[in-house]
N, C-alpha and C positions, 0 to 999 in steps of 0.2 A: 753364457759367461764362458764355459769352456772353450769354446772357439775364439773368443778375444784373447784368454789368457794363452792358448797356443800359441795363437799369432804375435803376442808381445814377446812371450818366452822365446819362442825360436826364431824372433827378429823377421818374420814374415812382414808385418806391417812397416817397419823401419826398411826393409829392402824394398819393397814397393815404393815407398816415399823417397828414398835414394834415388831410384831410377826415374821415377814421374809415372812411367807405365811399364808392366813387366809382364813375362809370359811365366808360367810355373816352371817352365824349363830353364829360363833365366834365372829365377829365384831358387830353385833347387841347386843349380850350379854355384851361384853366390854363395849360398848356405852351406853346401854339402849335405842336402837333405835328398831323399828319394822323390823323384819327380812326380810320379802317379799320386802320392800323397798329397803332395802340394798342388797338384791339380784339383784334387777332392777339396781340399781347404779353400782353395781359390773360389772354387764354384759355389760352396757352401756359404763363404763370407759374402759373395755376391747376392747370394738368395735372400741373406739377412740384411741387405742394404749396408754392410760396411766397406765393402768394394762396389765399383761400376766397371761394367765390362767397357773394355775399349776396342772394339774389334772381336772377333770370335774367339780367340784365344788370349788375348791381352786383359790385364786388369791395372786399375788405379785406385788410390783412395776414395771412397765416397766424400761429399762436402763435409768438412768439420771433423773428420777423422782422424786427421793429423793431430789436430788439439787434443782429441781425446784419447787416442790409442798411441801415437808416437813421441809426443812432446813430454818430456818427463816433468818438467815445472806444471805441468797442467794436469 
């Protein structure tokens, strides 16, 4: 739950959704966050199946996560 709340509040899920696929470095630059922390967050979210790996260093939202974690009306 904390991982999801952090991703919502920090704009990480929305940032990935906006780009479609993003590296942690891209997300950190977009959001003004510390890249190593974003990398750890992305890897953990991927392990919890909230994100899917799109190559060795890029991530995208897992199926249906946009509706659950990004779309405010849902």
